[in-house]
C-alpha positions in Angstrom: 0.0 -0.1 0.0 2.8 2.5 0.9 4.7 1.8 -2.4 1.6 2.1 -4.3 0.9 5.6 -2.6 4.5 6.6 -3.3 4.4 5.9 -7.0 1.4 8.2 -7.3 2.8 10.7 -5.3 6.2 10.6 -7.2 4.3 10.8 -10.4 2.3 13.7 -9.2 5.4 15.8 -8.0 7.3 15.0 -11.3 10.0 12.7 -9.4 11.1 10.8 -12.6 14.0 9.0 -10.8 11.7 7.8 -7.9 9.1 6.7 -10.5 11.5 4.7 -12.3 12.8 3.2 -9.3 9.5 2.0 -7.9 8.4 0.7 -11.2 11.5 -1.4 -11.6 11.2 -2.8 -8.2 7.5 -3.6 -8.8 6.3 -3.3 -12.5 2.6 -4.1 -11.3 2.6 -0.6 -9.8 2.2 0.9 -13.2 -1.7 0.0 -13.2 -2.2 0.5 -9.6 -5.0 2.9 -8.7 -5.1 5.2 -5.7 -8.3 6.2 -3.5 -9.7 8.0 -6.6 -9.1 5.2 -9.1 -6.1 7.1 -10.6 -3.1 5.3 -11.9 0.4 6.8 -11.9 -0.3 7.8 -15.5 -3.3 9.9 -14.4 -1.1 11.9 -12.2 1.6 12.4 -14.8 -0.9 13.5 -17.4 -2.4 16.0 -14.8 1.1 17.6 -14.5 1.9 17.1 -18.3 5.5 16.0 -17.3 6.7 14.3 -20.4 9.7 12.9 -18.5 7.5 11.1 -16.2 5.0 10.2 -18.9 7.8 8.7 -20.8 9.0 6.6 -17.9 5.6 5.4 -17.2 4.9 4.6 -21.0 8.1 2.5 -21.0 6.4 0.0 -18.5 3.4 -0.6 -20.9 0.5 0.9 -18.7 -3.2 0.7 -19.5 -3.5 4.0 -21.6 -7.2 4.1 -21.4 -7.8 3.2 -17.9 -10.6 5.2 -16.4 -10.5 7.0 -12.9 -13.6 7.0 -10.7 -14.7 10.0 -12.4 -14.5 8.4 -15.8 -11.4 10.2 -16.9 -8.6 8.6 -18.9 -4.9 9.9 -18.7 -5.1 11.2 -22.2 -8.4 13.3 -21.4 -6.7 14.7 -18.4 -3.5 15.7 -20.3 -5.5 17.3 -22.9 -7.5 19.2 -20.4 -4.4 20.2 -18.3 -2.6 21.8 -21.4 -5.5 23.6 -22.7 -6.5 24.9 -19.3 -2.9 26.3 -18.8 -2.8 27.9 -22.3 -6.2 29.6 -21.6 -5.0 31.0 -18.4 -1.9 32.2 -19.9 0.4 30.3 -17.5 3.7 28.9 -18.5 4.1 25.6 -17.7 7.6 24.0 -16.7 9.7 23.3 -19.8 8.3 20.2 -21.6 10.9 18.2 -23.7 8.7 16.8 -26.1 11.6 15.4 -28.2 13.5 14.2 -25.1 15.3 10.8 -25.6 15.7 8.0 -23.2 18.6 5.7 -23.0 17.5 3.7 -26.1 17.3 7.1 -27.9 13.6 6.9 -27.9 11.1 9.9 -27.6 7.6 10.1 -26.3 6.4 9.5 -29.8 8.2 6.2 -30.2 6.4 4.9 -26.9 3.0 6.2 -28.0 3.6 4.5 -31.7 4.6 1.3 -30.0 1.7 1.0 -27.7 -0.6 2.0 -30.7 -2.1 4.8 -28.7 -3.7 7.1 -31.3 -5.0 9.6 -28.8 -1.6 9.9 -27.3 -0.1 10.3 -30.7 -2.4 13.0 -31.6 -1.7 14.9 -28.4 2.0 14.6 -28.9 1.7 15.7 -32.7 -0.6 18.8 -31.9 1.2 20.6 -29.1 -0.1 24.1 -28.1 0.8 27.1 -30.0 4.3 28.3 -29.2 5.4 24.8 -28.0 8.1 23.0 -29.9 6.9 20.7 -32.6 7.3 16.9 -32.3 10.0 15.6 -34.6 8.3 12.6 -36.5 11.4 10.9 -38.0 13.8 10.8 -35.0 15.5 7.5 -35.0 16.2 5.4 -31.9 19.4 3.4 -31.5 18.3 0.7 -33.9 17.5 3.5 -36.5 13.8 3.0 -35.9 11.5 6.0 -36.3 8.1 6.0 -34.5 6.5 4.7 -37.9 8.9 1.8 -37.8 7.8 0.7 -34.1 4.0 1.2 -35.0 4.4 -1.1 -37.9 6.6 -3.6 -36.0 3.9 -3.6 -33.3 1.1 -4.2 -35.8 -0.6 -0.8 -35.1 -2.2 0.1 -38.5 -4.2 3.0 -37.3 -1.2 4.6 -35.4 0.8 4.2 -38.5 -1.8 6.0 -40.7 -1.8 8.8 -38.1 1.9 9.2 -38.4 1.8 9.2 -42.2 -0.7 11.8 -42.4 1.1 13.9 -40.1 4.2 13.7 -42.5 6.3 10.7 -41.3 8.8 9.5 -43.9 7.7 6.1 -45.3 11.1 5.7 -47.1 13.3 6.2 -44.0 15.4 3.1 -43.4 16.5 1.8 -40.1 20.0 0.3 -39.3 18.9 -3.0 -41.1 18.1 -0.9 -44.1 14.3 -1.7 -43.7 11.5 1.0 -44.3 8.6 0.9 -41.8 6.1 -0.9 -44.1 8.7 -3.8 -44.9 9.2 -4.8 -41.2 8.2 -8.2 -40.4 6.6 -7.2 -37.2 4.1 -9.6 -35.9 4.5 -11.5 -39.0 2.1 -13.6 -40.9 -1.4 -12.9 -42.1 -1.7 -10.2 -39.2 1.2 -8.2 -40.7 0.0 -8.6 -44.0 -3.6 -7.3 -42.9 -1.8 -4.2 -41.3 0.0 -3.4 -44.6 -3.1 -3.8 -46.5 -5.1 -1.4 -44.0 -2.4 1.2 -44.3 -2.5 1.1 -48.1 -6.2 1.2 -48.0 -6.1 4.6 -46.0 -3.4 6.4 -47.3 -2.4 4.6 -50.6 0.8 2.8 -51.6 4.4 4.1 -51.1 6.2 5.9 -54.0 8.7 3.6 -54.8 
């Protein structure tokens, strides 16, 4: 109980190191709920702290978990950012393109989980904020689009392409996103077909 409370408090207060330590010790805490039904991701979204969000996302939380009021983390993040902008308050610096040890950004994490809502939130930052880089490569040379395809997330791939992602960008194995084997077999074939049906074929 105390460790569960601590991870929520750490997320709320933006203590990235403590959040990382607690989740490493007990990965199940990532989906633990407090007295209001909120997960650590809810609290990170409430403060719009992308460093903490990125840490939590690396542990594959339930993106669409509802708290007792029916709010998901993404709904809270969107409301938090909009509220601050309307009131003219400057938020703490948000490193929307910050990289972790694998050279992955929050956009990589969102693409891996297939969270379309989070992708759209990252791709549409408030006016005056830095724009999210679409084609940043991680240590393996993979862009967010590579990871979306690798994980079999067709809709996430479409969102990235429509936002301007480079369909011809190669990773360290000389693979473009839509050629990655990913989940393999018929499922991967269906993902490729879905992407083409939505945005057309690549210009080869």
